[in-house]
N, C-alpha and C positions, 0 to 999 in steps of 0.2 A: 816446428817442434817446441814444445812447452819446456821451460828451463826446469832442471831438476833441483830439488831440495836435497842439499847434502847433509845438512845437520840443523839441529834445533836446540840451542843451548840456552837455557833460562829465558825462553821466549824470543831468543834471537835467531832468525832465520838465515841461512846462508844459500844463496842461489848461484848455480854454475850455468853460464850461458856462452855462447860465441861472441855476441855483439851486444853491448849496452850503448844505448843513445841517449845522451843527456840533453833533454829538451824535445817537447812535443809540439813544435810548430810546424810549418809546411815542410821545410827541409828535413826536419828530424823524422816526421812520420813517413815521408817518401822514401827517405834512406832506409828507414826499418823495414818498410815494405819490401823494397828491392833485395835487402839482405834476407829477408825471411823467404822470399820466392827462390832465393839461390840455395834454399835448405838450411840456412843459418837459424840457430835458436836466438831469439831477439827480444830484448825488453827495451821499452822507452820509458825513461823516468822524467815526469814533469812535476814541478813543485806547485803548480796551480790546481784548482779543483777540477778543471777540465783542460784537455789539449786544445791547441788551435783557436785561442781566443783572438788573435790578430788576424787570422783568416775570416772570421765571422764579420769584423768590422771593415773589411777591405772593400774597396770599389763602391763605396756608398751602400754596403750591404748585399752587393751583387757580385763581388769578387772578380776582378779584372785578373784572370788566372793565367794569362799569357799574352805574348805579342807576337803576331806571325812575322814580324820582320826582325826579331831578336838576332843580334850578331854581337860579336866582341866590341864593336864600335859604340855599343849602347851602355857600356859599363865604365865606371870610374874607378880607378885604382892607382895606388901610389907605386905599384910595381910594374912588371911587364904589362903592356896593353894586350899581349897576346895570351895572358894567363887563362882567360876563359875559354878560348877557342876550342880546346880539346873536349871539355865537358859539354859545351853547347852543341858541338857537332855531333856527340854520341847520344844526347837526348834532347830532341828538338821540339818546337812548339807543336809540330804536327804530331808527334808522338803523344804528348800529353792530351792533345785535343781528341786523338783517338780513344784515349782512355775516358775522357769526359763523355764521348758518345757511346761508349760500351756501357756506360752507367745511365744512359738514357737522359742525360741532363741537356736541357734545351739552352742554347747560347746564341749570342748575337754579336756582331762585329761593329765596333764604333769607329770614329775617325782614328788615323794613324795606326791601323791594324790592330786594335785593342779588342780582346775578346772577353765578354762578360757573360755570366750566368743571366738567363732571362727572369729567373725567380729569385734565389737566394744563395749568399755566400755559404749557408749551412750545407748546400749540396755538394760543394767541393770538400768541406770537412767530413761529411758523411761518407764520400767516395774514399777519402784517405782512411777513414776508420774501418770501413768495410773491406778495403784492399789489406790492410794490417791483420784483421781478423782472419781473412782468408789465408794470409801467409803465416798465421800461427804466432804473430807478434803480440806480446803482452803490453799493454800501456798502463803504467802505473801512475796515477795522478796523486796529488797531494803527498808527494814523495820528497823530503828535504834531504838534499845531498850534503853529507857531513864531511867527507874527505874522498880524494881519488889518489890512490897510490899505485906504484908500479914495482913489481918485485923483479927477479931475475928474468931477462928477456928469453931465456931458454925454457922457462916454465910454460906449460900449456896454456894457462889462463893467468898471465902476469898482472892482470889489472884487477885491482880490488877497490870497490867503490862501497864505502860506508854510508847508509842512509837511514832515514827514520822508519823504513820498512824492512830493515835487514841489510845484509851485506851482499853485494853482487860480484862475482868474479866472472871475468870475461877474457876473451882472446883479444878482443878490439874494443875500443871506446871511440864513439863518434861524439864530438861536441857540436851541438846544434842549438846552442842557448840563445841565439839571437843577438840583436844589439841593445841599445838603450832607449830606442824611441818608444813611445806609449808606455811610460813607467806605470800608469794606472792599470795595465794589463799584466803587470808582474815583470816588466823587463828589469834585468839586472846585469852587472858587470862580471857575472860568475865566469862565462866563457873565456873572458880575457885573463881572468886570474889563473885559469887552468893552463892557458898557453904560457903565461909567464912562469908558472910553477915549474914547467918542464922545459925552460929555457928558450922558448919561442919569442920572437920580437913582435910587439903589438904596436901598430900605428895609432897614435893617440886618437881616439874617436871624438866625433863632433856631430851635431845634428845635421841631416841631409834632407833634400826635398822639403824645406822648411820655410815659412813665411819670413819675410824680412821686416825689420823695425825702422821707424824714422828716427833721425835725429831731431831734438826740439825745434829747430826752425823750420823744418819740413812738416813736422807734425802740426805746428800752428797753421800751416797753409792748407794741409790736405787731410787732416783727421776727420773733418766734418763730411768728406766725401765717402764714407764708409757705404759700401754696397755698389759703387760705380764700377763698371767693368768695361775695358775696351780691349780690342785686339792689338797686340804690340809685337815686336821682335826683340828678344833680349839676349844678351851676351855678356859673359864676365871678362874675357880678355881676348886678344887677337887670335890666339892659338886654340880657343874653345869653341864649342859648337853654338849655333845660333838656334833660338827657339821661337817659332812663331805661334803664339797662343794667346789666350786670355789673360790679362793683368787685372786684378781685383784690388781696389783701394780698401783698406780696413781702418778701424779706428786707430790702430797701432803702427800701421805700415802697408806693405804691399804683399798680396798673395796671388792665388791663381796659378794655372799650370806654367805659364812662362816664367813666372818668378821662381816656383818650386824647383823647376828644372835648372835654372841658372844658379840656384842656391848651392847645388852639389858641385859646381864647378869653379867656385870663387874660394879664395882663401878669406878668413874673417877680415882681413885688413883691406881687401880689394873692393873698388866700386864696381857696380854694374852699368852696363849701357843700354839703353832702352830707345829703340827706333819706335817713336809714337805714331808714325804714319806708313807702316809697312806696305810695300807694294806701290807707293805713290812716288812719283818724281817730284820730289818737294820743290825744289826751285821752279820748275814749270808750273806747279800748282799755285805757288805763291804769285808767280807772274800773271796767272789767270785772275787771281783775287785781287790784284792790283787793279785791273780794268773795272772792277765792281766797286771801287773805292771803299773796301772793307778794311776794318782794323784787324789786327791779328786775332783778338778775341772773336770778332764777328765771323772770320773765315773759319776758325777752328770749331765754332759752335755748329757749323754745318756738318760736322763730323762726329762731334763729341757732345755730350750732355753740356748745358750752358755752365753749370757750376763748375764742371771740370775745366772748361775753357777759362773761365773767370780765374780760378785758382792758379792755374798754371801760368797764365799772363801775368799774374800779379808778382811773379818773380823777377820784376824788372824788364819786361817785355814792353817796348814802347806803345802807349796807348793812342796812336793816332793812325790814320790810314795808311796801308801799305804802300800807296803811291807816294806818300811822303817820307818814306824811310830811305836812308842812304843805302847804297849798294853793300857797304860794310855791314849795315844793320840787317839787311835781307840776308846776306850770308850767314851771319851769326844766328839768326832766327832758324834758317834752314839746318844749319849744323845741330842747334839744340833739339828741333824736332826730330831730326834723323839719329841722334846719339845724345840723348839726355843722359848725363852722367849722375849717378846717385851713388852717395856713400853712405851705406846703411849703418845705423848705430849698432845693430846686431841682429839677432834672429829671435824667434819665438821659442826656441829650446826644444828639448826632447818631448815635452807634452803634445807639441804640435807637429813634430817631425814625422815624416812617413818613414824615414829610414835612418841608418847610422852610417856616416862616412868613417873610414879607418876600420881597424880590427886586425886580426891576425895577418901578419905580413905575408903576401902571397909567395915571397922568395922562400919561405920557410916550408912550403907544401909542394907536393907533386901536382902539377896541373892535370894529370891523367886520373889520379885517385884521391886527391886532397888529403893524402896522408903526410904527416909530418916527415921532413927529410931527416930529422935528428932522432925521432922517437918513433920506432916502428910500432904500429898498431894503434896510433893515436891519429885520429881524423879530425878535420873541421869542416863544416858545411854551413851554406846559407849566409845569414847576415853577420855572423861572428867573424867571417873572413873579410878582408879589405877588398871587398868587390861590392860596388853599389851601382844598381841599375837606374836608368832614367824612369821617369813616371810613365805609367802606361802598360803594365803587365811584366816588365822586364825582370823585377825583382822576384816575382814568383816563378818566372822561367829559370832564373839562376837557382832558386831553391829546388826546383824539380831536377836540373841538370847537375847540380853539386851533389845533391842526395844520391841520384842515380849512379854517379861516378864512385862516391864513398861507399854506397851499398853494395856495389858490384864487386868491390875489392875487400871490404872489411871482413 
């Protein structure tokens, strides 16, 4: 149903709707589509020139649109680890995959159950735009939001959103403004401001799924290794998940899937621990190399590029045959290979971060509907909420699941 124009006063248009969605990203568009299919009149307000910019660059341009193994265990939140269960159970990866197939989008599965478009991320955005059009949703781009106010809750449409395109009055408002990652694509803290305006707690945001940077001492040793990649196992702390993926050396620090994953599980002050030889019995491997009269560097170059072996061993690893090392030296070498402890200087920040850690505290929201517990009719979905998925399609699945939950209730 298209929104009705109530009045036009000196060029100022007032629109009445059931639902106004603030933000035209993945979660906002999907939420609007669900609400529209439920017979609600809906408008999406997007401040950029087009909706879905972040969708277009996702997955290297092919959009890692879900992960078949998505469960609540794949999400980081400062609140209850069970918060995501309800939404994820009611809209599953299989549900979104059916929608993808209904639109004739060819897809393929990569490792760790990640699903990608065969052709282009544009196909997922087109799917969302088509679904919104079919549901009667209006998408208003280049719409600058000036204020969000709420009148008496007994009013039929208590929400009033003043914008550069007129005033929108609605029964419900869904905040889907995203986080702070990719500021060049228009990311802003607007959604957090709305939460605070209405008394909701916001967990301080920080970059997530982000490359880490060296301290000066490590930079001097490893900066020249830019482009070198090896498989490692990373972990932030003893109670956090382990990730076995590629680690990529860069000019400024470490990147690659294993580093991006672990970055979301550490606090800024915490070190990370890297098993440089995952799947190998390191003491037994060193014993075998002793018989070959190899030095540590010679042994490691059988597994790594020589320049990595040289740089890593230059950190004080004895430069003599393994057979000549004391048992204490061998034990220390095995320990360092199995758990190289790195204290990063920091991270590459929001321009390189895939997502934002933190956001609207989940304790403030219903896990079933994503509606504010304090303010009826105010919903938060997607990345603006303090729910961050692992790398590999989990954040898109949260966008679909949270959007579905709010769109069904708004």
